[in-house]
C-alpha positions as CSV (number, residue, x, y, z in Angstrom):
1,A,-3.3,-0.4,10.5
2,N,-1.1,3.0,10.6
3,I,2.5,2.4,11.1
4,T,3.6,4.5,13.9
5,D,7.2,3.4,14.3
6,V,10.2,1.2,12.0
7,R,13.2,0.4,13.7
8,V,16.1,-1.5,12.7
9,G,18.5,-3.9,15.0
10,T,21.1,-6.4,14.4
11,H,21.7,-9.9,16.4
12,A,23.8,-12.4,17.0
13,E,22.1,-14.8,13.9
14,Y,20.1,-12.6,12.0
15,D,18.8,-9.0,11.4
16,R,15.5,-7.2,12.1
17,V,13.4,-5.0,11.0
18,V,10.2,-3.9,13.1
19,F,7.2,-2.1,11.7
20,E,4.8,-1.4,14.9
21,F,1.4,-0.4,14.0
22,A,-1.5,1.5,16.0
23,D,-5.3,-0.5,14.9
24,G,-4.2,-4.0,14.0
25,L,-1.6,-5.2,11.6
26,P,-1.9,-4.8,7.5
27,E,-2.2,-7.8,5.1
28,I,1.3,-8.4,4.0
29,T,3.5,-10.0,1.4
30,L,7.4,-10.4,1.5
31,G,9.2,-11.5,-1.7
32,R,12.3,-11.5,-3.5
33,A,12.5,-8.3,-6.0
34,T,14.7,-7.6,-8.8
35,P,15.6,-3.5,-9.3
36,P,15.4,-1.3,-11.3
37,F,12.6,-0.2,-7.9
38,T,10.7,2.9,-8.8
39,H,8.4,5.0,-5.9
40,D,4.9,3.9,-6.0
41,A,2.7,7.1,-6.9
42,S,5.8,8.7,-8.8
43,G,7.4,6.5,-11.0
44,M,10.7,7.8,-9.7
45,P,13.8,5.8,-9.7
46,I,14.7,4.5,-5.9
47,E,18.2,3.6,-5.1
48,V,17.9,0.4,-2.8
49,D,22.0,-0.8,-2.0
50,G,22.7,-4.7,-2.0
51,S,23.3,-7.5,-4.1
52,S,19.8,-9.5,-3.4
53,F,16.7,-8.0,-2.3
54,L,12.9,-8.2,-0.9
55,R,9.8,-6.3,-1.0
56,L,7.6,-5.6,1.2
57,T,3.9,-4.9,0.3
58,M,1.5,-3.8,3.5
59,R,-2.3,-3.5,2.3
60,G,-4.3,-1.4,4.7
61,G,-0.9,-0.4,6.5
62,T,0.1,3.1,5.6
63,K,1.2,6.2,7.4
64,Q,-1.7,7.9,5.8
65,T,-4.4,9.0,8.9
66,V,-8.1,9.5,7.9
67,D,-7.4,13.1,9.5
68,N,-4.8,13.3,6.2
69,T,-2.1,13.3,8.5
70,S,1.0,10.9,9.1
71,S,1.3,8.7,11.4
72,Y,5.2,8.3,11.2
73,D,7.1,11.1,10.9
74,G,10.6,9.0,11.2
75,P,13.0,8.0,8.7
76,T,12.2,6.3,5.4
77,D,15.7,5.6,3.9
78,F,18.0,3.2,6.7
79,D,21.7,2.3,5.5
80,P,22.3,0.4,8.8
81,G,25.5,-1.4,7.1
82,F,24.7,-4.6,9.3
83,L,25.7,-7.8,8.0
84,T,22.7,-9.0,6.0
85,L,20.5,-6.0,6.2
86,V,22.0,-3.2,4.4
87,D,19.3,-0.8,3.4
88,L,16.0,-0.3,3.6
89,V,13.7,2.1,1.6
90,E,10.3,2.8,1.6
91,G,9.3,2.7,-2.0
92,G,5.8,4.3,-1.4
93,D,2.8,4.7,0.7
94,F,-0.3,5.7,-1.8
95,E,-3.6,4.6,-1.2
96,A,-3.5,2.7,2.4
97,Q,-0.8,0.6,0.5
98,S,3.0,0.9,1.9
99,T,6.3,-0.8,-0.1
100,W,9.5,-1.0,1.8
101,Y,12.6,-2.8,-0.2
102,L,14.9,-4.4,2.1
103,G,18.2,-4.6,0.5
104,L,20.6,-7.7,1.4
105,A,24.2,-8.4,1.6
106,N,23.4,-11.6,0.0
107,E,20.3,-13.8,-0.8
108,A,19.2,-15.1,2.7
109,C,16.5,-16.4,4.0
110,A,13.5,-14.1,5.6
111,R,10.9,-15.1,8.6
112,V,8.1,-13.1,9.1
113,I,6.7,-12.7,13.2
114,Q,3.3,-11.1,13.2
115,L,3.3,-9.7,17.5
116,T,-0.3,-8.4,18.7
117,E,0.5,-9.4,22.4
118,D,2.4,-7.4,25.2
119,G,2.2,-4.0,23.4
120,A,1.8,-2.2,20.0
121,P,0.8,-4.7,17.2
122,R,4.2,-5.2,15.2
123,L,5.6,-6.9,12.0
124,V,9.2,-8.3,12.6
125,I,11.2,-9.4,9.2
126,D,14.7,-11.1,10.3
127,V,17.1,-12.1,7.8
128,E,19.5,-15.0,9.1
129,H,23.4,-13.9,8.5
């Protein structure tokens, strides 16, 4: 599943992160994380704003295509400054696995929605206010 778009938005009761894919959805893991954070391939430090953090791992979800090109050339460090979601940073895209960190203003409940109808496959993460 190739990442084709990443976007963030805010709504009345939650902030939202959307990953859009070509060719299906990856296997995902979303869980609490504790700094310090490092880039998957290089081990270089990554700064993520916030006081609570989530790590999203997408196995089989990558920007790298079979042609060694990128399916997504957009931002990899978002600073939305929303009520709950204050940062979204890519932590790596290596060996067909992507890692992203969500920086939150406080510890919040999150829900994951996988959408496969009405357009491209999407992975949606909502964090409540």
